[in-house]
C-alpha positions in Angstrom: -18.8 22.2 12.3 -18.0 21.4 8.7 -18.0 17.9 7.0 -17.4 14.9 9.2 -14.2 12.9 9.0 -12.9 9.4 9.5 -10.1 9.8 12.0 -7.4 7.2 12.7 -5.9 7.6 16.2 -2.6 5.9 17.1 -1.8 5.9 20.8 1.9 5.9 21.3 3.1 6.6 24.9 6.8 7.2 25.5 7.0 4.8 28.5 7.4 1.1 27.8 8.8 -1.4 30.3 8.9 -4.5 28.2 10.7 -2.9 25.3 12.2 0.6 26.2 11.3 3.2 23.6 9.2 0.5 21.9 7.2 2.8 19.6 10.3 4.2 18.1 11.9 0.8 17.6 12.7 0.3 13.9 11.3 -2.7 12.0 12.4 -2.9 8.4 14.3 0.3 9.0 11.1 2.2 9.9 10.0 3.2 13.5 6.9 1.4 14.6 4.9 4.6 14.9 5.8 5.7 11.4 4.8 2.3 10.0 1.3 2.7 11.6 1.0 6.3 10.3 1.9 5.1 6.7 -0.7 2.3 6.8 -3.4 4.7 7.9 -2.5 7.5 5.5 -2.6 5.0 2.6 -6.1 3.7 3.5 -8.8 5.1 1.1 -11.4 6.0 3.7 -9.2 7.6 6.3 -9.4 11.4 6.3 -6.7 12.2 8.8 -4.3 10.5 11.2 -3.6 11.6 14.8 -0.8 10.3 17.0 -1.5 10.7 20.7 1.7 10.8 22.7 3.5 12.3 25.7 7.0 11.9 24.1 8.8 14.5 22.0 10.8 11.9 20.0 7.6 10.1 19.0 6.0 13.4 18.2 8.8 14.3 15.8 8.8 11.0 14.0 5.0 11.1 13.7 4.9 14.5 12.2 7.6 13.5 9.7 5.5 10.6 8.7 2.5 12.9 8.1 0.4 12.6 11.2 -1.2 15.3 13.3 0.2 15.1 16.9 -1.9 15.5 20.0 0.1 15.9 23.2 -1.4 13.6 25.8 -1.8 15.0 29.4 0.0 13.1 32.2 -3.4 12.0 33.7 -3.9 9.6 30.8 -0.3 8.8 30.0 0.6 6.3 32.7 1.0 2.5 32.6 -2.6 1.9 33.4 -4.0 4.4 30.9 -6.5 2.9 28.5 -6.3 3.3 24.8 -10.0 4.4 24.9 -9.1 7.4 27.1 -6.4 8.4 24.6 -8.8 8.1 21.6 -11.5 10.2 23.3 -9.0 12.9 24.2 -7.5 12.9 20.7 -11.0 13.2 19.1 -11.8 16.2 21.3 -8.4 17.8 20.6 -8.7 17.2 16.8 -12.2 18.7 16.6 -11.1 21.7 18.7 -8.0 22.3 16.4 -9.8 21.9 13.0 -13.5 22.5 13.7 -14.4 19.3 11.9 -16.7 16.7 13.4 -15.5 13.1 13.6 -18.1 10.6 12.4 -16.0 7.4 12.6 -12.9 6.9 14.7 -10.3 4.2 14.3 -8.0 2.9 17.0 -4.8 1.6 15.4 -2.0 0.1 17.5 1.6 0.6 16.3 2.7 -2.5 18.2 1.3 -4.5 15.2 4.1 -3.8 12.7 2.6 -5.7 9.7 -0.8 -4.0 9.6 -1.6 -3.0 6.1 -3.5 -0.1 4.6 -6.0 -2.7 3.4 -6.7 -3.8 7.0 -7.2 -0.2 8.1 -9.5 0.5 5.1 -11.6 -2.7 5.7 -12.3 -1.9 9.4 -13.3 1.6 8.4 -15.5 0.3 5.6 -17.3 -2.0 8.1 -18.6 1.1 9.9 -18.7 3.7 7.1 -20.1 1.6 4.3 -21.5 -1.6 5.8 -23.4 -0.1 8.7 -21.6 -1.8 11.6 -21.4 0.0 14.9 -17.9 -1.3 15.7 -15.3 -3.4 13.9 -12.0 -5.1 14.6 -9.3 -7.1 12.8 -9.4 -10.8 13.4 -7.5 -13.8 12.1 -8.8 -17.4 11.7 -7.7 -19.5 14.6 -7.6 -23.3 14.8 -5.7 -23.9 18.0 -6.9 -25.9 21.0 -6.7 -23.5 24.0 -5.9 -24.9 27.5 -5.8 -23.4 31.0 -4.2 -24.9 34.1 -6.9 -26.0 36.5 -5.4 -24.0 39.3 -5.0 -20.8 37.3 -6.4 -17.6 38.9 -10.0 -16.8 38.3 -11.0 -13.5 36.5 -10.5 -10.4 38.6 -13.5 -9.2 40.6 -15.6 -6.3 39.2 -14.4 -2.8 39.7 -15.6 -1.0 42.8 -19.0 0.6 42.2 -20.3 -1.9 39.7 -22.3 -3.9 42.3 -20.8 -7.1 41.0 -22.6 -6.7 37.7 -21.2 -6.2 34.2 -21.1 -2.5 33.4 -23.6 -1.2 30.9 -23.5 1.9 28.7 -22.8 5.2 30.3 -23.4 8.8 29.4 -21.2 11.5 30.8 -22.0 12.0 34.4 -24.4 9.1 34.6 -24.2 6.0 36.7 -23.4 2.6 35.1 -26.4 0.8 33.6 -26.3 -2.7 35.0 -28.5 -4.2 32.3 -27.2 -7.2 30.3 -25.7 -6.6 26.9 -25.6 -8.6 23.7 -23.1 -8.3 20.9 -23.3 -9.7 17.4 -20.4 -10.9 15.3 -21.1 -10.9 11.6 -18.7 -12.9 9.5 -18.0 -10.8 6.4 -17.9 -13.9 4.2 -21.6 -14.4 4.6 -22.4 -16.2 7.9 -25.6 -15.2 9.6 -25.3 -12.9 12.7 -25.2 -14.7 16.0 -25.3 -13.5 19.6 -22.3 -13.6 21.8 -23.5 -13.4 25.4 -20.1 -13.5 27.2 -19.9 -10.6 29.6 -16.9 -8.8 30.8 -15.6 -8.7 34.4 -14.1 -5.3 33.8 -15.1 -2.4 31.6 -14.0 -3.1 28.0 -11.1 -0.8 28.0 -7.6 -2.0 27.5 -4.2 -0.8 28.5 -2.4 0.7 25.6 -0.5 -1.7 23.3 -3.1 -4.1 22.0 -5.2 -6.9 23.2 -2.5 -9.2 24.6 -1.5 -8.6 28.2 -4.1 -6.0 28.6 -6.3 -5.1 31.6 -9.4 -6.8 30.2 -10.6 -10.1 31.6 -13.2 -12.6 30.5 -15.6 -14.1 33.0 -15.7 -17.7 33.9 -17.0 -19.8 31.0 -16.2 -17.3 28.3 -13.9 -18.4 25.5 -10.5 -16.7 25.3 -10.6 -16.9 21.6 -12.5 -15.0 18.9 -12.1 -11.4 20.2 -15.2 -10.4 22.2 -16.0 -13.7 23.8 -15.5 -16.2 20.9 -16.9 -16.3 17.5 -18.0 -19.9 17.3 -15.8 -21.8 19.7 -16.4 -25.2 21.2 -17.8 -25.8 24.7 -16.5 -23.3 27.2 -15.4 -24.3 30.7 -16.5 -22.7 33.9 -14.3 -21.5 36.7 -12.6 -24.3 38.8 -15.1 -26.4 40.7 -14.9 -26.2 44.5 -13.1 -29.2 45.8 -10.9 -29.6 42.7 -8.1 -27.2 43.5 -9.4 -24.1 41.9 -7.9 -20.7 42.5 -8.0 -19.6 46.1 -9.2 -22.9 47.4 -7.3 -24.1 50.5 -6.8 -27.6 52.0 -8.2 -28.2 55.5 -5.7 -27.3 58.2 -4.5 -30.2 60.3 -2.7 -30.3 63.7 -2.7 -26.5 63.7 -0.6 -26.3 60.6 -1.3 -23.3 58.3 -3.5 -24.0 55.3 -1.7 -24.0 51.9 -3.1 -23.6 48.4 -4.0 -26.8 46.7 -1.7 -27.7 43.8 -3.0 -27.5 40.2 -4.7 -30.7 39.1 -4.0 -30.5 35.4 -5.3 -28.8 32.3 -8.8 -27.7 31.2 -9.9 -27.2 27.6 -11.0 -23.6 27.1 -12.4 -23.6 23.6 -13.0 -27.4 23.4 -14.0 -30.5 25.3 -10.8 -32.3 26.0 -12.6 -35.7 25.9 -13.6 -35.0 22.3 -10.9 -34.4 19.6 -12.7 -33.3 16.3 -10.9 -32.8 13.1 -10.2 -29.2 12.1 -12.9 -29.3 9.4 -15.4 -30.5 11.9 -14.8 -27.6 14.4 -16.5 -24.2 14.4 -14.3 -21.4 13.1 -12.7 -19.4 15.9 -11.5 -15.9 15.3 -8.5 -14.4 17.1 -8.6 -10.7 17.9 -5.3 -9.4 16.5 -5.1 -6.2 18.5 -4.2 -4.2 15.4 -7.1 -2.0 14.3 -10.6 -1.1 15.5 -13.3 1.2 14.2 -16.2 2.8 16.0 -19.1 5.1 15.3 -17.8 8.2 17.0 -21.1 9.4 18.6 -21.8 6.0 20.2 -18.2 5.7 21.3 -18.4 8.9 23.2 -21.3 7.5 25.2 -20.2 3.9 25.6 -16.5 4.8 26.2 -15.3 1.4 25.1 -14.6 -0.1 21.6 -17.3 -2.7 21.4 -21.0 -1.8 21.3 -24.0 -2.5 19.1 -23.2 -4.7 16.0 -19.5 -5.6 15.9 -18.1 -6.8 12.6 -14.9 -8.9 12.6 -12.7 -8.1 9.6 -10.5 -11.0 8.6 -6.8 -10.3 8.0 -3.9 -12.5 6.9 -2.8 -14.7 9.8 0.8 -14.7 8.6 0.9 -10.9 9.4 -0.4 -11.2 12.9 2.3 -10.2 15.4 2.1 -7.9 18.5 5.3 -6.6 19.9 5.2 -6.9 23.7 8.8 -8.0 24.5 12.3 -8.1 22.9 11.6 -11.6 21.4 8.6 -10.2 19.5 10.7 -7.3 18.2 13.5 -9.7 17.1 10.9 -11.9 15.3 9.4 -8.8 13.6 12.7 -7.7 12.3 13.5 -11.1 10.9 10.1 -11.2 9.1 10.2 -7.7 7.7 12.2 -8.5 4.6 9.6 -11.1 3.7 6.4 -9.4 4.8 7.4 -5.9 3.6 8.0 -7.2 0.0 5.4 -5.8 -2.4 2.3 -7.9 -2.9 1.2 -9.0 -6.4 -0.1 -6.0 -8.3 1.8 -3.6 -6.1 4.6 -3.0 -8.6 4.7 0.0 -11.0 3.8 -0.3 -14.7 4.6 1.9 -17.7 1.4 3.8 -17.1 2.6 4.9 -13.6 6.1 6.2 -14.5 7.5 8.9 -16.8 11.1 8.8 -15.7 13.6 6.4 -14.1 16.4 7.8 -12.0 19.2 5.5 -10.9 21.8 5.6 -8.2 25.2 4.1 -9.2 27.3 2.5 -6.4 25.5 -0.4 -4.8 22.6 -0.1 -7.3 24.3 -0.7 -10.6 27.3 -2.3 -8.8 27.6 -4.7 -5.9 29.2 -1.8 -3.9 32.7 -3.2 -4.1 35.6 -1.4 -5.7 38.8 -3.0 -7.2 41.9 -0.8 -7.0 45.0 -1.5 -9.2 48.6 -0.7 -8.4 48.2 2.8 -9.8 45.2 3.6 -7.6 42.7 3.3 -10.4 39.2 2.1 -9.3 37.4 -0.6 -11.2 33.8 -1.8 -10.7 31.7 -4.7 -12.0 28.3 -4.1 -13.7 25.7 -6.4 -15.0 25.0 -6.8 -18.7 21.4 -7.5 -18.0 21.1 -4.0 -16.6 22.4 -2.6 -19.8 19.7 -4.5 -21.7 17.0 -3.2 -19.3 18.1 0.4 -19.5 18.2 0.3 -23.3 14.6 -1.0 -23.3 13.5 1.7 -21.0 15.1 4.3 -23.3 13.4 2.9 -26.4 10.0 3.0 -24.5 10.4 6.8 -24.2 11.1 7.1 -20.5 13.4 9.9 -19.3 16.5 8.4 -17.7 19.2 9.8 -15.4 22.1 8.4 -13.4 22.4 10.4 -10.1 25.4 9.7 -7.9 27.4 11.4 -5.1 30.5 9.5 -6.4 32.8 11.8 -8.3 34.8 9.0 -9.9 35.1 9.0 -13.7 33.8 5.5 -13.9 30.3 6.8 -13.3 30.4 9.1 -16.3 31.9 6.2 -18.4 29.0 4.0 -17.5 26.6 6.7 -18.5 28.2 7.1 -21.9 28.1 3.3 -22.4 24.3 3.3 -21.6 23.6 6.6 -23.5 22.1 7.9 -20.3 22.8 11.4 -18.9 24.8 11.6 -15.6 24.9 13.9 -12.7 27.7 12.8 -10.3 29.8 14.2 -7.5 26.5 15.7 -6.2 26.3 16.4 -2.4 22.5 17.1 -2.3 21.0 14.5 -4.6 17.5 15.5 -3.6 18.0 19.1 -4.7 19.6 18.0 -8.0 16.7 15.6 -8.6 14.1 18.3 -8.0 15.9 20.7 -10.3 16.1 18.0 -13.0 12.4 17.3 -12.8 11.6 21.0 -12.9 13.7 21.6 -16.0 12.0 18.8 -17.9 8.5 19.4 -16.6 8.3 15.9 -15.0 6.1 15.5 -11.9 8.0 13.9 -9.1 5.2 11.5 -8.4 5.7 10.1 -11.9 9.4 9.3 -11.1 10.8 5.9 -10.1 14.0 6.4 -8.1 16.1 3.3 -7.3 18.8 3.4 -4.6 20.5 1.3 -1.9 21.9 3.5 0.9 20.9 6.2 3.4 22.1 9.0 1.1 19.3 8.0 -1.2 16.6 8.5 1.4 15.9 12.2 0.6 15.4 11.3 -3.1 13.1 8.4 -2.1 10.9 10.8 -0.2 10.5 13.1 -3.3 9.2 10.6 -5.8 6.1 8.6 -6.4 7.9 5.3 -6.8 10.7 4.9 -4.4 12.5 1.5 -5.1 15.2 -0.3 -3.2 17.5 -3.1 -4.5 17.4 -6.3 -2.5 20.9 -5.6 -1.0 19.8 -2.1 0.2 20.2 -0.8 3.8 17.3 -1.6 6.0 16.3 2.0 6.3 16.1 2.3 2.5 14.1 -0.9 2.2 11.7 0.4 4.8 11.2 3.7 2.9 10.7 2.0 -0.5 7.4 1.3 -2.1 8.9 -1.7 -3.9 12.0 -3.8 -3.5 13.7 -5.8 -6.2 14.5 -9.5 -5.7 17.9 -9.0 -7.3 20.7 -7.3 -5.4 22.6 -4.3 -6.7 25.0 -5.1 -9.5 23.1 -8.4 -10.2 20.3 -7.4 -12.6 18.2 -5.1 -10.4 17.7 -2.6 -13.2 16.8 -5.4 -15.6 14.1 -6.5 -13.1 12.7 -2.9 -12.8 12.5 -2.8 -16.6 10.5 -6.0 -16.6 8.1 -4.4 -14.1 7.5 -1.4 -16.3 7.5 -3.0 -19.7 6.3 -6.5 -19.1 6.1 -8.7 -22.2 7.2 -5.9 -24.4 10.7 -6.0 -22.9 
């Protein structure tokens, strides 16, 4: 085989009971699976992206977003299918298709809508550049975790394990019952420390992240900090006999059937409830986000789970941690998208990035309203600040164009006022834009296009800097690389000019 690759695998089954068609649900106007593909493709170290699916609709969206699609067989596409099984199958299929060996494999969950390319790159770098065997995204966690005293104990070991935690396996071999030890290394400089919590089940999870999965922790292991807990307080063992623990029954009297004892209250899981330290006096817990994991591919094929050897937790922004498991999570994600999808500082274009600015008209240079007089003439309102910004862009030597599907003469009149060429009454704006770029020798990836509605989407896909105004349709905002804080007709073009020209404006 030729040079090895860093492969990101996104499992995306078609079946979902909590949220039907969940992986195609739009957040910020973009289907969840497409959001995950975009984050992976934008990560520096990722060579290629595979979406593993059994659903034709998901496959079509994934291909459109730029992923390789691997069709998953029914045997690993059911409700109990593990993400690990999907990743192993996708690795084999990818290598068979392209003849390229996978050196590092990433598991990325599209149920985490606010995963960034930086998060993906960081977990990949932990393995590729920093020598970890495995890595996962985590967020600092300061909560006190409680469990009801009568809550069920962890599930029993799977048949055939002999009541012992499973060890590493090779294909065709029996489980190794030997104890295992994992190290969590804090990337801000803390020393490695062992985490000796063992799993009651093999460390494989049902698809969809770490919450609500098939994995269980044994009695006494912290539920926080990913694989057992990265520095939690005292852990509590399983319910003590005689105190109403799970499965305990009260003595039968007078022939009456025994009944389960009622819960007796709450137990602290990652803390001693008799001691209430201040936040600054508590060890730092880390919460597994369920968003992204990285593994050495050769060891992953042997171990067949995502945690082995030295595991590095990679910190992410706690404000972006959200897993979509039910309709309430989806509603919360859609409410947060306008805030969390806004470009971060330094993510806006500068003059060095752009050779041309192409502007839609209605809804971009106007507020999308039209006034009609008694004779049927249409009037629109524009913003004087936009005129100032456009004049500054022209003086800076940028190529400018107003491109509109609206045939009304008001569009041409505005172009004459701004001294900007106009193409209007255009049905296929993307074809007109491509031809305009070809005629002027302008590379599309050096073009900033600003629009507001769905007929702008083909143009946004063509250019290097797709921009939406604040009042744009959700689908346009989702497709944009940057979004203005000003709505259309309220100074959005002036704002874009300030991005490109800065103090020189």
